[in-house]
N, CA, C and O atoms as a Tinker XYZ file with bonds, in Angstrom:
   356  protein
     1  N     58.774000  -48.790000  114.395000    73     2
     2  CA    58.698000  -47.882000  115.515000    64     1     3
     3  C     57.247000  -47.834000  115.974000    63     2     4     5
     4  O     56.326000  -47.747000  115.162000    81     3
     5  N     57.061000  -47.891000  117.271000    73     3     6
     6  CA    55.690000  -47.894000  117.769000    64     5     7
     7  C     55.105000  -46.488000  117.772000    63     6     8     9
     8  O     55.833000  -45.495000  117.790000    81     7
     9  N     53.790000  -46.423000  117.753000    73     7    10
    10  CA    53.088000  -45.151000  117.728000    64     9    11
    11  C     52.104000  -45.133000  118.890000    63    10    12    13
    12  O     51.353000  -46.088000  119.087000    81    11
    13  N     52.109000  -44.048000  119.659000    73    11    14
    14  CA    51.253000  -43.937000  120.835000    64    13    15
    15  C     50.403000  -42.688000  120.726000    63    14    16    17
    16  O     50.910000  -41.612000  120.408000    81    15
    17  N     49.110000  -42.825000  120.989000    73    15    18
    18  CA    48.203000  -41.680000  120.979000    64    17    19
    19  C     48.278000  -40.967000  122.320000    63    18    20    21
    20  O     48.334000  -41.604000  123.373000    81    19
    21  N     48.279000  -39.637000  122.271000    73    19    22
    22  CA    48.357000  -38.832000  123.483000    64    21    23
    23  C     47.323000  -37.719000  123.374000    63    22    24    25
    24  O     47.236000  -37.048000  122.346000    81    23
    25  N     46.547000  -37.523000  124.421000    73    23    26
    26  CA    45.550000  -36.453000  124.430000    64    25    27
    27  C     46.247000  -35.095000  124.455000    63    26    28    29
    28  O     47.289000  -34.933000  125.091000    81    27
    29  N     45.668000  -34.133000  123.764000    73    27    30
    30  CA    46.252000  -32.790000  123.686000    64    29    31
    31  C     46.510000  -32.204000  125.072000    63    30    32    33
    32  O     47.539000  -31.565000  125.292000    81    31
    33  N     45.592000  -32.414000  125.997000    73    31    34
    34  CA    45.756000  -31.867000  127.352000    64    33    35
    35  C     46.994000  -32.454000  128.025000    63    34    36    37
    36  O     47.690000  -31.752000  128.760000    81    35
    37  N     47.272000  -33.725000  127.784000    73    35    38
    38  CA    48.425000  -34.399000  128.378000    64    37    39
    39  C     49.713000  -33.955000  127.699000    63    38    40    41
    40  O     50.709000  -33.687000  128.370000    81    39
    41  N     49.698000  -33.879000  126.386000    73    39    42
    42  CA    50.903000  -33.553000  125.616000    64    41    43
    43  C     51.382000  -32.138000  125.898000    63    42    44    45
    44  O     52.581000  -31.865000  125.844000    81    43
    45  N     50.471000  -31.252000  126.194000    73    43    46
    46  CA    50.847000  -29.862000  126.413000    64    45    47
    47  C     51.557000  -29.611000  127.727000    63    46    48    49
    48  O     52.037000  -28.503000  127.963000    81    47
    49  N     51.634000  -30.621000  128.595000    73    47    50
    50  CA    52.193000  -30.409000  129.924000    64    49    51
    51  C     53.666000  -30.051000  129.898000    63    50    52    53
    52  O     54.054000  -29.076000  130.542000    81    51
    53  N     54.512000  -30.794000  129.182000    73    51    54
    54  CA    55.940000  -30.484000  129.143000    64    53    55
    55  C     56.570000  -31.086000  127.888000    63    54    56    57
    56  O     56.874000  -32.278000  127.844000    81    55
    57  N     56.758000  -30.263000  126.893000    73    55    58
    58  CA    57.277000  -30.707000  125.604000    64    57    59
    59  C     58.647000  -31.359000  125.726000    63    58    60    61
    60  O     58.933000  -32.323000  125.017000    81    59
    61  N     59.491000  -30.855000  126.605000    73    59    62
    62  CA    60.830000  -31.414000  126.787000    64    61    63
    63  C     60.765000  -32.878000  127.195000    63    62    64    65
    64  O     61.535000  -33.698000  126.696000    81    63
    65  N     59.850000  -33.208000  128.099000    73    63    66
    66  CA    59.694000  -34.604000  128.527000    64    65    67
    67  C     59.243000  -35.485000  127.371000    63    66    68    69
    68  O     59.740000  -36.600000  127.214000    81    67
    69  N     58.303000  -34.998000  126.558000    73    67    70
    70  CA    57.800000  -35.788000  125.435000    64    69    71
    71  C     58.886000  -36.021000  124.391000    63    70    72    73
    72  O     58.980000  -37.109000  123.823000    81    71
    73  N     59.700000  -35.012000  124.139000    73    71    74
    74  CA    60.801000  -35.167000  123.183000    64    73    75
    75  C     61.790000  -36.203000  123.701000    63    74    76    77
    76  O     62.240000  -37.063000  122.944000    81    75
    77  N     62.128000  -36.128000  124.972000    73    75    78
    78  CA    63.036000  -37.102000  125.584000    64    77    79
    79  C     62.487000  -38.517000  125.485000    63    78    80    81
    80  O     63.224000  -39.453000  125.176000    81    79
    81  N     61.199000  -38.673000  125.745000    73    79    82
    82  CA    60.584000  -40.010000  125.646000    64    81    83
    83  C     60.610000  -40.528000  124.214000    63    82    84    85
    84  O     60.901000  -41.702000  123.984000    81    83
    85  N     60.311000  -39.666000  123.256000    73    83    86
    86  CA    60.321000  -40.083000  121.846000    64    85    87
    87  C     61.702000  -40.586000  121.467000    63    86    88    89
    88  O     61.831000  -41.606000  120.789000    81    87
    89  N     62.738000  -39.875000  121.903000    73    87    90
    90  CA    64.117000  -40.264000  121.585000    64    89    91
    91  C     64.497000  -41.557000  122.287000    63    90    92    93
    92  O     65.003000  -42.482000  121.651000    81    91
    93  N     64.258000  -41.630000  123.600000    73    91    94
    94  CA    64.658000  -42.807000  124.389000    64    93    95
    95  C     63.908000  -44.067000  123.991000    63    94    96    97
    96  O     64.501000  -45.138000  123.863000    81    95
    97  N     62.601000  -43.935000  123.796000    73    95    98
    98  CA    61.743000  -45.090000  123.571000    64    97    99
    99  C     61.539000  -45.404000  122.091000    63    98   100   101
   100  O     60.855000  -46.368000  121.744000    81    99
   101  N     62.141000  -44.578000  121.212000    73    99   102
   102  CA    61.957000  -44.750000  119.762000    64   101   103
   103  C     60.474000  -44.871000  119.429000    63   102   104   105
   104  O     60.044000  -45.782000  118.722000    81   103
   105  N     59.700000  -43.915000  119.967000    73   103   106
   106  CA    58.254000  -43.922000  119.823000    64   105   107
   107  C     57.788000  -42.655000  119.134000    63   106   108   109
   108  O     58.320000  -41.572000  119.377000    81   107
   109  N     56.797000  -42.796000  118.276000    73   107   110
   110  CA    56.132000  -41.643000  117.685000    64   109   111
   111  C     54.881000  -41.380000  118.505000    63   110   112   113
   112  O     54.079000  -42.286000  118.733000    81   111
   113  N     54.715000  -40.147000  118.945000    73   111   114
   114  CA    53.523000  -39.762000  119.703000    64   113   115
   115  C     52.603000  -38.978000  118.778000    63   114   116   117
   116  O     53.008000  -37.982000  118.178000    81   115
   117  N     51.358000  -39.440000  118.671000    73   115   118
   118  CA    50.351000  -38.745000  117.879000    64   117   119
   119  C     49.449000  -38.014000  118.865000    63   118   120   121
   120  O     48.796000  -38.634000  119.705000    81   119
   121  N     49.424000  -36.689000  118.752000    73   119   122
   122  CA    48.614000  -35.876000  119.655000    64   121   123
   123  C     47.212000  -35.797000  119.063000    63   122   124   125
   124  O     47.032000  -35.445000  117.897000    81   123
   125  N     46.230000  -36.128000  119.882000    73   123   126
   126  CA    44.842000  -36.117000  119.430000    64   125   127
   127  C     44.026000  -35.120000  120.242000    63   126   128   129
   128  O     44.208000  -34.975000  121.451000    81   127
   129  N     43.122000  -34.440000  119.547000    73   127   130
   130  CA    42.172000  -33.542000  120.204000    64   129   131
   131  C     40.807000  -34.197000  120.020000    63   130   132   133
   132  O     40.269000  -34.249000  118.914000    81   131
   133  N     40.268000  -34.687000  121.113000    73   131   134
   134  CA    39.085000  -35.535000  121.007000    64   133   135
   135  C     39.544000  -36.856000  120.401000    63   134   136   137
   136  O     40.323000  -37.589000  121.011000    81   135
   137  N     39.065000  -37.151000  119.215000    73   135   138
   138  CA    39.520000  -38.348000  118.511000    64   137   139
   139  C     40.258000  -37.994000  117.223000    63   138   140   141
   140  O     40.584000  -38.876000  116.429000    81   139
   141  N     40.520000  -36.706000  117.016000    73   139   142
   142  CA    41.142000  -36.244000  115.777000    64   141   143
   143  C     42.638000  -36.015000  115.970000    63   142   144   145
   144  O     43.024000  -35.223000  116.830000    81   143
   145  N     43.493000  -36.687000  115.191000    73   143   146
   146  CA    44.937000  -36.427000  115.268000    64   145   147
   147  C     45.236000  -35.005000  114.807000    63   146   148   149
   148  O     44.743000  -34.569000  113.767000    81   147
   149  N     46.044000  -34.284000  115.583000    73   147   150
   150  CA    46.373000  -32.895000  115.238000    64   149   151
   151  C     47.871000  -32.660000  115.093000    63   150   152   153
   152  O     48.277000  -31.663000  114.496000    81   151
   153  N     48.701000  -33.553000  115.624000    73   151   154
   154  CA    50.155000  -33.365000  115.531000    64   153   155
   155  C     50.848000  -34.705000  115.737000    63   154   156   157
   156  O     50.278000  -35.646000  116.289000    81   155
   157  N     52.102000  -34.764000  115.275000    73   155   158
   158  CA    52.900000  -35.976000  115.426000    64   157   159
   159  C     54.290000  -35.557000  115.922000    63   158   160   161
   160  O     54.908000  -34.644000  115.374000    81   159
   161  N     54.760000  -36.233000  116.955000    73   159   162
   162  CA    56.099000  -36.007000  117.495000    64   161   163
   163  C     56.877000  -37.306000  117.325000    63   162   164   165
   164  O     56.552000  -38.316000  117.948000    81   163
   165  N     57.909000  -37.277000  116.475000    73   163   166
   166  CA    58.665000  -38.496000  116.171000    64   165   167
   167  C     60.158000  -38.210000  116.235000    63   166   168   169
   168  O     60.605000  -37.125000  115.863000    81   167
   169  N     60.937000  -39.195000  116.713000    73   167   170
   170  CA    62.384000  -39.010000  116.725000    64   169   171
   171  C     62.919000  -39.045000  115.292000    63   170   172   173
   172  O     62.382000  -39.748000  114.436000    81   171
   173  N     63.965000  -38.293000  115.048000    73   171   174
   174  CA    64.614000  -38.296000  113.741000    64   173   175
   175  C     65.578000  -39.468000  113.715000    63   174   176   177
   176  O     66.393000  -39.644000  114.621000    81   175
   177  N     65.471000  -40.269000  112.661000    73   175   178
   178  CA    66.370000  -41.415000  112.538000    64   177   179
   179  C     67.739000  -40.915000  112.106000    63   178   180   181
   180  O     67.876000  -40.263000  111.071000    81   179
   181  N     68.730000  -41.221000  112.893000    73   179   182
   182  CA    70.109000  -40.813000  112.604000    64   181   183
   183  C     70.730000  -41.833000  111.671000    63   182   184   185
   184  O     70.690000  -43.034000  111.936000    81   183
   185  N     71.293000  -41.364000  110.602000    73   183   186
   186  CA    71.991000  -42.242000  109.671000    64   185   187
   187  C     73.418000  -41.767000  109.560000    63   186   188   189
   188  O     73.711000  -40.588000  109.759000    81   187
   189  N     74.302000  -42.688000  109.243000    73   187   190
   190  CA    75.698000  -42.305000  109.103000    64   189   191
   191  C     76.223000  -42.796000  107.763000    63   190   192   193
   192  O     75.670000  -43.716000  107.161000    81   191
   193  N     77.291000  -42.171000  107.312000    73   191   194
   194  CA    77.934000  -42.583000  106.077000    64   193   195
   195  C     78.848000  -43.765000  106.368000    63   194   196   197
   196  O     79.132000  -44.073000  107.525000    81   195
   197  N     79.304000  -44.421000  105.309000    73   195   198
   198  CA    80.256000  -45.516000  105.479000    64   197   199
   199  C     81.526000  -45.047000  106.151000    63   198   200   201
   200  O     82.095000  -45.758000  106.979000    81   199
   201  N     81.974000  -43.850000  105.801000    73   199   202
   202  CA    83.187000  -43.281000  106.409000    64   201   203
   203  C     82.988000  -43.078000  107.912000    63   202   204   205
   204  O     83.877000  -43.402000  108.700000    81   203
   205  N     81.828000  -42.545000  108.319000    73   203   206
   206  CA    81.558000  -42.333000  109.739000    64   205   207
   207  C     81.518000  -43.671000  110.487000    63   206   208   209
   208  O     82.009000  -43.777000  111.611000    81   207
   209  N     80.936000  -44.675000  109.857000    73   207   210
   210  CA    80.890000  -46.000000  110.471000    64   209   211
   211  C     82.294000  -46.564000  110.638000    63   210   212   213
   212  O     82.629000  -47.089000  111.700000    81   211
   213  N     83.119000  -46.459000  109.600000    73   211   214
   214  CA    84.492000  -46.967000  109.661000    64   213   215
   215  C     85.272000  -46.273000  110.772000    63   214   216   217
   216  O     86.005000  -46.926000  111.515000    81   215
   217  N     85.121000  -44.952000  110.891000    73   215   218
   218  CA    85.823000  -44.210000  111.942000    64   217   219
   219  C     85.353000  -44.636000  113.331000    63   218   220   221
   220  O     86.139000  -44.656000  114.278000    81   219
   221  N     84.072000  -44.976000  113.450000    73   219   222
   222  CA    83.520000  -45.362000  114.750000    64   221   223
   223  C     84.018000  -46.724000  115.207000    63   222   224   225
   224  O     84.126000  -46.967000  116.409000    81   223
   225  N     84.324000  -47.620000  114.269000    73   223   226
   226  CA    84.703000  -48.977000  114.654000    64   225   227
   227  C     86.207000  -49.237000  114.590000    63   226   228   229
   228  O     86.663000  -50.343000  114.879000    81   227
   229  N     86.973000  -48.215000  114.211000    73   227   230
   230  CA    88.427000  -48.400000  114.176000    64   229   231
   231  C     88.922000  -48.799000  115.562000    63   230   232   233
   232  O     88.580000  -48.160000  116.557000    81   231
   233  N     89.709000  -49.835000  115.622000    73   231   234
   234  CA    90.284000  -50.272000  116.891000    64   233   235
   235  C     89.366000  -51.127000  117.742000    63   234   236   237
   236  O     89.738000  -51.513000  118.851000    81   235
   237  N     88.166000  -51.434000  117.243000    73   235   238
   238  CA    87.253000  -52.279000  118.020000    64   237   239
   239  C     87.807000  -53.695000  118.087000    63   238   240   241
   240  O     88.286000  -54.232000  117.089000    81   239
   241  N     87.739000  -54.278000  119.241000    73   239   242
   242  CA    88.193000  -55.653000  119.440000    64   241   243
   243  C     86.956000  -56.542000  119.551000    63   242   244   245
   244  O     86.207000  -56.455000  120.525000    81   243
   245  N     86.747000  -57.393000  118.555000    73   243   246
   246  CA    85.581000  -58.269000  118.553000    64   245   247
   247  C     86.002000  -59.716000  118.741000    63   246   248   249
   248  O     87.033000  -60.155000  118.233000    81   247
   249  N     85.184000  -60.440000  119.480000    73   247   250
   250  CA    85.414000  -61.882000  119.606000    64   249   251
   251  C     85.046000  -62.523000  118.267000    63   250   252   253
   252  O     84.470000  -61.866000  117.399000    81   251
   253  N     85.377000  -63.801000  118.101000    73   251   254
   254  CA    85.048000  -64.499000  116.860000    64   253   255
   255  C     83.534000  -64.495000  116.629000    63   254   256   257
   256  O     83.076000  -64.310000  115.502000    81   255
   257  N     82.762000  -64.697000  117.698000    73   255   258
   258  CA    81.297000  -64.709000  117.585000    64   257   259
   259  C     80.769000  -63.323000  117.207000    63   258   260   261
   260  O     79.911000  -63.201000  116.333000    81   259
   261  N     81.283000  -62.277000  117.868000    73   259   262
   262  CA    80.858000  -60.913000  117.552000    64   261   263
   263  C     81.227000  -60.547000  116.119000    63   262   264   265
   264  O     80.448000  -59.904000  115.415000    81   263
   265  N     82.406000  -60.955000  115.696000    73   263   266
   266  CA    82.858000  -60.682000  114.340000    64   265   267
   267  C     81.943000  -61.352000  113.316000    63   266   268   269
   268  O     81.604000  -60.757000  112.293000    81   267
   269  N     81.549000  -62.590000  113.598000    73   267   270
   270  CA    80.659000  -63.320000  112.712000    64   269   271
   271  C     79.297000  -62.631000  112.629000    63   270   272   273
   272  O     78.743000  -62.481000  111.540000    81   271
   273  N     78.753000  -62.211000  113.780000    73   271   274
   274  CA    77.469000  -61.516000  113.796000    64   273   275
   275  C     77.549000  -60.186000  113.064000    63   274   276   277
   276  O     76.626000  -59.809000  112.342000    81   275
   277  N     78.667000  -59.471000  113.255000    73   275   278
   278  CA    78.885000  -58.188000  112.579000    64   277   279
   279  C     78.853000  -58.395000  111.063000    63   278   280   281
   280  O     78.209000  -57.641000  110.333000    81   279
   281  N     79.552000  -59.418000  110.610000    73   279   282
   282  CA    79.609000  -59.713000  109.181000    64   281   283
   283  C     78.217000  -60.042000  108.633000    63   282   284   285
   284  O     77.850000  -59.579000  107.553000    81   283
   285  N     77.450000  -60.835000  109.370000    73   283   286
   286  CA    76.090000  -61.185000  108.944000    64   285   287
   287  C     75.191000  -59.953000  108.898000    63   286   288   289
   288  O     74.419000  -59.769000  107.957000    81   287
   289  N     75.302000  -59.115000  109.923000    73   287   290
   290  CA    74.494000  -57.892000  109.961000    64   289   291
   291  C     74.840000  -56.980000  108.790000    63   290   292   293
   292  O     73.955000  -56.401000  108.162000    81   291
   293  N     76.127000  -56.856000  108.504000    73   291   294
   294  CA    76.577000  -56.004000  107.404000    64   293   295
   295  C     76.056000  -56.528000  106.065000    63   294   296   297
   296  O     75.590000  -55.752000  105.230000    81   295
   297  N     76.135000  -57.843000  105.864000    73   295   298
   298  CA    75.611000  -58.449000  104.626000    64   297   299
   299  C     74.111000  -58.171000  104.485000    63   298   300   301
   300  O     73.643000  -57.806000  103.407000    81   299
   301  N     73.362000  -58.345000  105.575000    73   299   302
   302  CA    71.915000  -58.116000  105.546000    64   301   303
   303  C     71.597000  -56.648000  105.257000    63   302   304   305
   304  O     70.674000  -56.341000  104.504000    81   303
   305  N     72.369000  -55.749000  105.862000    73   303   306
   306  CA    72.149000  -54.318000  105.637000    64   305   307
   307  C     72.422000  -53.949000  104.179000    63   306   308   309
   308  O     71.671000  -53.180000  103.578000    81   307
   309  N     73.489000  -54.494000  103.617000    73   307   310
   310  CA    73.819000  -54.210000  102.214000    64   309   311
   311  C     72.730000  -54.746000  101.289000    63   310   312   313
   312  O     72.380000  -54.102000  100.300000    81   311
   313  N     72.198000  -55.916000  101.606000    73   311   314
   314  CA    71.152000  -56.512000  100.771000    64   313   315
   315  C     69.870000  -55.672000  100.808000    63   314   316   317
   316  O     69.106000  -55.659000   99.844000    81   315
   317  N     69.641000  -54.975000  101.918000    73   315   318
   318  CA    68.423000  -54.183000  102.078000    64   317   319
   319  C     68.535000  -52.799000  101.446000    63   318   320   321
   320  O     67.535000  -52.086000  101.355000    81   319
   321  N     69.726000  -52.405000  101.008000    73   319   322
   322  CA    69.912000  -51.080000  100.416000    64   321   323
   323  C     69.151000  -50.946000   99.108000    63   322   324   325
   324  O     69.040000  -51.903000   98.342000    81   323
   325  N     68.634000  -49.764000   98.860000    73   323   326
   326  CA    67.975000  -49.458000   97.596000    64   325   327
   327  C     68.743000  -48.317000   96.932000    63   326   328   329
   328  O     69.248000  -47.421000   97.608000    81   327
   329  N     68.822000  -48.359000   95.624000    73   327   330
   330  CA    69.478000  -47.279000   94.902000    64   329   331
   331  C     68.663000  -46.002000   95.078000    63   330   332   333
   332  O     67.433000  -46.048000   95.097000    81   331
   333  N     69.345000  -44.860000   95.205000    73   331   334
   334  CA    68.606000  -43.609000   95.339000    64   333   335
   335  C     67.803000  -43.322000   94.072000    63   334   336   337
   336  O     68.178000  -43.741000   92.977000    81   335
   337  N     66.706000  -42.611000   94.238000    73   335   338
   338  CA    65.859000  -42.258000   93.095000    64   337   339
   339  C     66.599000  -41.271000   92.205000    63   338   340   341
   340  O     67.186000  -40.301000   92.685000    81   339
   341  N     66.563000  -41.527000   90.924000    73   339   342
   342  CA    67.190000  -40.618000   89.955000    64   341   343
   343  C     66.201000  -39.492000   89.652000    63   342   344   345
   344  O     65.215000  -39.709000   88.947000    81   343
   345  N     66.457000  -38.296000   90.178000    73   343   346
   346  CA    65.533000  -37.178000   90.016000    64   345   347
   347  C     65.536000  -36.617000   88.596000    63   346   348   349
   348  O     64.667000  -35.817000   88.248000    81   347
   349  N     66.487000  -37.020000   87.785000    73   347   350
   350  CA    66.603000  -36.472000   86.427000    64   349   351
   351  C     65.913000  -37.317000   85.373000    63   350   352   353
   352  O     65.973000  -36.978000   84.191000    81   351
   353  N     65.272000  -38.386000   85.750000    73   351   354
   354  CA    64.565000  -39.232000   84.777000    64   353   355
   355  C     63.183000  -38.735000   84.554000    63   354   356
   356  O     62.436000  -39.318000   83.768000    81   355
């Protein structure tokens, strides 16, 4: 995700617009006063469970090419998964 510096005077103009931009552009805005960072505005990454994903794709009609790409993406995503940290160790 890209990060963009924004002067405090500019950022204070309309928070609603900055939030919308962060969401749409997948950008983190770092608010600076002079040259010192004072705040960070970042979109929250939405994650879904396997059940939510399955419900979202039920009935989807994919071409052979789309199906192949979906399968490759799913394999890559599974390979990138990390086990959650065991807080009891």
